[in-house]
N, C-alpha and C positions, 0 to 999 in steps of 0.2 A: 504494500500500500504506500502511495506517495506520501512523504513526510509532511508536505505542505497541507495535505488534506487531513492527515491523521492528527495534526496539531489542533484541529478545530474540534476534536471529539470532546463531548461533554458541554459544549457551549449552549446556553439556555435558549438562544434565539435561532441559531443556525444548525440544522440537522445535517451532519456530514455524511461522507461516503460510508464511514464505519457504522453510523446510525442507520443509514439507508439499507445496508445489507446485514441487518441483525439476523439472529437465528430464526426469529419468527417470520421475517420476510422471505428468507430462504425456504423455509418450510411451506410458506404460502405458494411460492413459485413451483416447488416440487409437487404440490398437490394438483397442479394442472397438467394437462397432456403436453408432452414434449412438442416443441415447435411453435407454441403460441407466443405471440409478441408480448414482451414486457412493456407496458404502456406507462409513460410519465404523463400525469394529468396535472396541468399547470393552472393555478388560480391566483387571484389576489389574496383572498382569505378562504380558509376551509377549516371547519364548517362555518357557515354564515346563516343566521336565522332567517334572513330574507330570501335565501336560496335553498329551501328544503328539497326542491326537485333535483338540484345538483347533488346534494347529499344522497338522495335515494338512488340516483344514477351511479354514483361511485360505489355505493354498497352493492348494487346489483351487478355491476361489471366485475367486482371482485369475486363473485361467484363463478365467473367464467374465464377470467383472464388474470395473469399476474399484473398488478397495477400499483403504482406508487404515486402519492399525491404530494405536490410541491406548491406552497403558497408564497407569493412574493413578499407578503407582509407577515407580521406576527399574528398570533391568535387573537380573534375577536369573538368571544363566546357569550356576549350579552344576549339575553333572551333565547339562547339556544336550548333545545330540548335536552332531556337527560341522555337520550340516545346519541345526539350529536356530541355532547360533551365527552361521552365515553369513547367516541371514535377520534376525538381531536388528537390524542397521543400518537396516532399513526401518521400524522401530517408532518412533513419536513418544511419548517417555516424559516423565513428570512425577515429580519427586522433591521432597524437602523444600527444596532450593535454589531451586525455582520459586515458593515461597510468596510472596515480595514481589510478583511479577508477578500471581499469582492474586488477592492482596488488592487490588492496584491496579485490576484489572478489576472486582472486586466493588464497590469504592468508586465506580467510574465508573457502574456499573449502578444503584447506590443513589442516586446523584446525579440521573441522568436518568430512572430508572424505579423510584422507591422502592416503590411499591405492588406492582408486579409482582415485584420482587426479594424483597420481604418475604414475599409469598405463596409463592414457590418455596422460600424457606428454611423456612417453617413446614410446607409440604407434605413437605419432605424430612426435617426434624428433629423434627417435632412428634409423636413416637411414644414409647412406652415400650419401649426397646430391651432385648434379652435380655442384653446384656453391654456393658461399656465398650469392648471391642474393636470391636463392631458399631457402637456410637455413633461412635467415632473414624473408622471406615471411611466411614460415611455423611457425616460432617462434611467429611472430605477430598474425598469424591465431589462434594459440593455445590460446594466451592471450584473444583475442576477443571471441573465441569460448567458453571459460569458462564463460565469462560474459554473452554471449548470452544464454547459457544453462538455467540459472535461469530466465533471461528475457523472454524467450519463454514460460516457464511454466506460468508465471503470465500474459503474454499477450494473452494466449489462442491459441498459435500456435499449429497446428496439424501435420504439415509435413515440413521438411527442405530440400531445393533444392539448389544445386550449379551448375550453368550452365557450369562451368569449373572444371576439376578434380584436380587442383593443390591447391594453398593456400586457395582458397575459399571453396573447398571441405574439406580441413583439418578443417577449422573453422566450417563448417556445420556439419561434422561428430562428432566433439567434443561436440558441442552444442546439437545435437540430442542424443548423448549417455548420457549426463547429464540430459536431459529433458525426456528421455524415449520415444523418437519420431522416426518415420521412416525417413530415409535419402536417398536422390536420387541425382544423378549427371549426367553429360553428358561428352562426349569426342568428339574432332574434330581434323582433320588434324594432326598437329604436336604434339598433346598431347600424341600420341601413340608411336612415334619413332622420337627422343629418349624420353623415358618415365621416369617419376620420379620413384624412387625405391619403393614407397608405392602405386603405381597405382593399382596393382593386389589386394591388401588388400581393397582398396576403392571399387573396382568393386565387390568384394565378399560381402562387407557390405551393398552395396546399395540395396534398395528395387527394383529399376529399374534404367535403364540408357537410356538416350535419344541420338539418333544419328540424324543428319540432312541431311544425304545422305546415299545411299545404300553401297557405297564403304567403308565408315567409319564404318557402321553397321557391315559389315563382319569383318573388322579389329578388332573392339572391341570384337566381339564374339570369335575370334581366338587368342586374346591377351593372352600371358603367359600360364597359365594352364586352360584357358577357364572359369575363374571365372564369367564372364558376360553372358555366354551362356544361352539362354532361357529367358533373361529378358531385352533385348535391344529393345526399341521402336523407330521406324523410323517416324519422322515428319519433313518435309522440313521447312526451314525458311519462314518467312512472307516477302512480299514485303515491302520495307522501304520507298519508295517514293510514293507520290500521283500519280495516273495514269493520264497521260496527256489527254487533250480533244481529241476526235476522229478527225482525219485529213484524207482527201481523198488520199490514197495511198502514203502518205508522213508523217513520224513521226520522230521527233528528228533527223532531218538532213539526213535521208535516201533519195537517189535519186529515183524518180518515175521510174516505169518499162520502159525500152526502148530497149529491145532486146540486141544487143551487143554494144550498145552505152556506152562509158566510162563515168565515173563520171566526173563532172566538176572539173577542176584543179584550184588551187592545192587541192589534196585530203586531207581532214582533219582527221587525225588519233588521237585517244585518248586512253590513258592508265592511270589508276588510282590505287592508293594503297600505302601502307606503303613501304618504301624503304628497303625491307627485302630480304634476300638471296633466299627465295622461290618464289619471284615474277618474276624473270627472266628478269628484265628490262635491264640488260646489254646485254642479247641476243637480245632484241628488238632494242637497239641502233645499234648493229652490223648489224641487218637486214635492218635498215634504211640506213646504209652505202652502202649496196648492191642495195637498191632501188635508191639511188642517183646516183650510178655508172651506173645503167641501164637507167638513164635519166628520171625517173618518177618525176613529180612535186608534192610534198607533204609537209605537215607540221604536225609534231607530237607534241601534248600537253601531256607531261608526268607529271601528277599532283600527288603530294604526298610528302613524306619526312619522317622525324622522326629520322633516323640515330641513333647516339649515345644517343640522348635525349630520345629516346623511347626504349633504350636497344637493338637496332637492328643492331649494328655495324656501319660501315662506307660505306654502299652502295651508299649514296649520293655522296661522294667524288669520288668513282669509276666511277659513271655515268658521273659526270662533266669532269673527266679526259678523259674518253673514247669519250665523245662528242667532246672534243677539239682535241684529237689525230686523230679522223676520219674527222675532219673539218666539223662538222654538226651543228655548232652554228646557222646557218640561217634556219635549218630544224627542230630543236628540241627546244621546249619552255618548260621551267621548272618553273611553277608558284608557286611551293611549296604546302603546305597543303591547302586543299579546305574545306570550310565550307559546311555542308550538305545542307544549304539553297541554295547554288549556283549550286548544282549538276544538277537539271533539265535544267537550262539554258545551262550549259556546255555540257550536252549530246545532247541538241537540236542544238548546234553549230558545231557538228562534223558529219563525214560520216561513220566512221568505228571504232569499239571498239576493242582493242587488249588486250589479257590476256596471256602473254608469260610464264606462271608459270613453275617452274622446281622443281625437288626433290633434296634437298641438300644432300651432302655426308653423313650428320649425320642421314638422314632419314626423316628430316622435310619436310612437304609438306602441301599445302592448300587442303581444301575440295572443296567447290564451292565458290569462292570469291564473296562477296556480290555485288561488283561492276559489275560483269558479269550479275547477276540477274537484277540489276538496268538498265543496258544498254539494255538488251533484252526486259525488260518490256516497255521501251520507244521506241521500234522499231528500235534500232540501230543494223546493222549487226555485228556479232562478229566473230573474229578469236581468237582461243585459242589453247593451247596445250592439250594433252590427259592425263595429270597428274591426278591421283587419281579419283575424282568424276566428273571432268569437262565433260567427255563424256555423263553423265546422262542428261545434259542440253544443251550443245553445241554438237549436233548430226551432225556429218560430212555430209555435203551435204543436210541436212534437215533443221536444225535450225541455222546453222553456219558452219564454217570450222574449223576442228581440225587438228593439225600438231604435229609431235613428239617434245618433249621438247629438249632444248639445240641445236636447229638446225636453225641458222639464215637464211640459204638459203631457207628452207621449209617455214619459217615464211614469208620471203619476197615474195615467190611465191604466197602464199595464199592472202596476202595483195594486190599484183598486180592483181591477178585474180578478186577480188571484184572491185578494182578500174577500171578495164577495162570492167566490165560487170555490169552496174547499174541495169539491169533487174534482174539478178541472185541475186545481193545484196539485192534488194527490196523483192524478194521472200523469201530468207533466213530470212530477218529481220521480215517479216510478220509472218512466221512460229514460229520464236523464241519468238516474242511478245506474240503470243497465248499460247505457251507452258509455258512461264514464268508466265503469268497471271493466268494460271490454276494450275501449280505445286506449286506456291508460293502464292496462294490466301490467304490473311490475315485472313479473317473471317473463312474460312474452317480450316486452319492450327491451328489457335488459339483455335477453338472449339475442334479439335482433341487432342491438347496438354492438354487442360483442362480435356477432357474425360480420358486421361491416368492417370492424377493425381487422379481423382475421383475413377477410377477403382482400382488402386493399393492401395489407402488408404482404400477402402472398404474391399479388400482382407486382408490387414494387420489388420484391426479392427476385422474381423471375426476370424482370426488366434489367435489374442490376447485373444478374448473372449473364444475361445475353450481351 
């Protein structure tokens, strides 16, 4: 083992080659069939409470492939579930305390390979970035990527994958280039519009790209000059919550069928998510004002947050101000960020789930919010907008109700329609539950994702051999 890497052993923030190849990871690799690619999965943070679908994907892939997770930043376990916290120890993290070691490796690369290292630096940083935050993220990604390049060779990594096409993909691409390995990435919702200036180059360099809904698959293939055309693989996300025990005609708060009988009052509405401009929560608050004016008895739990602390602006302030201006303090409850452990209980305590997503003026939009999948899998009737990929799962009149975005009146009409017809709500909820449990089946989708890795790696190896 190289002494420069061995010296890092035991450092709290930087997991080294010695840590990467512990006896447990060797046993994990030996448990899989020979010839399967050892995948390096590169993220900014892992696990992260806002990305339970990533956590479920990693856990599922580990059942089928040798896989090691590397995060560019230190652990961030706030609001993470118990399961996530228990898995955090398997992540190889990098924080600011690792900077001296990263710089040492960069200097070593510059000394022995100055031209190659300079080209990688300008390939990574030679763009007009949209913000200083993006610039800083990519600079850090370059530093970690150089370190990972040598680490991956000695750790026996076969393929490098970044599930986000921004800083994580920058680090993965640098590391893969240095190690002579194939690189793959993914794109979702707001990654494509507005896009980072190097996105087309990453699409061109990627061995394959993964999309998690059909709408984004089409957008990826049509992006820029079509660099991704012909190599985009579609696999939906995995369910993130354990399925609730079967219940006779009533699951997670849905009223039993009863013809035109209304739901019991007050109707309990639920919306979950980051307080981001794409979520449309301000539209939902305005729809609640209309429901109140119509005399409907309801309570909305609007759970989430983040705001400036998560780099999402000040939507939380706007919602608080709007709630006060419309006099809805007694109708709208804002509990803040919710731990994933509490989601099953929260879903079970409500009658209707609402996803009022919008497309921002910048082009940003969601794909299929994971909260929608969670609600549907628990048998909660869903009202959503028709933005981007939402109609793939919330099929109007079949598995839920879909309304145009930015339309408080249409949103209020759909909510009142379900509130006044418990039988229809139960039918939609049952259909939605069946669709969600099939489309987002964890075992099937994990196996399909693993198959894609194996297939493309085999093709790459044959091409290299030829």
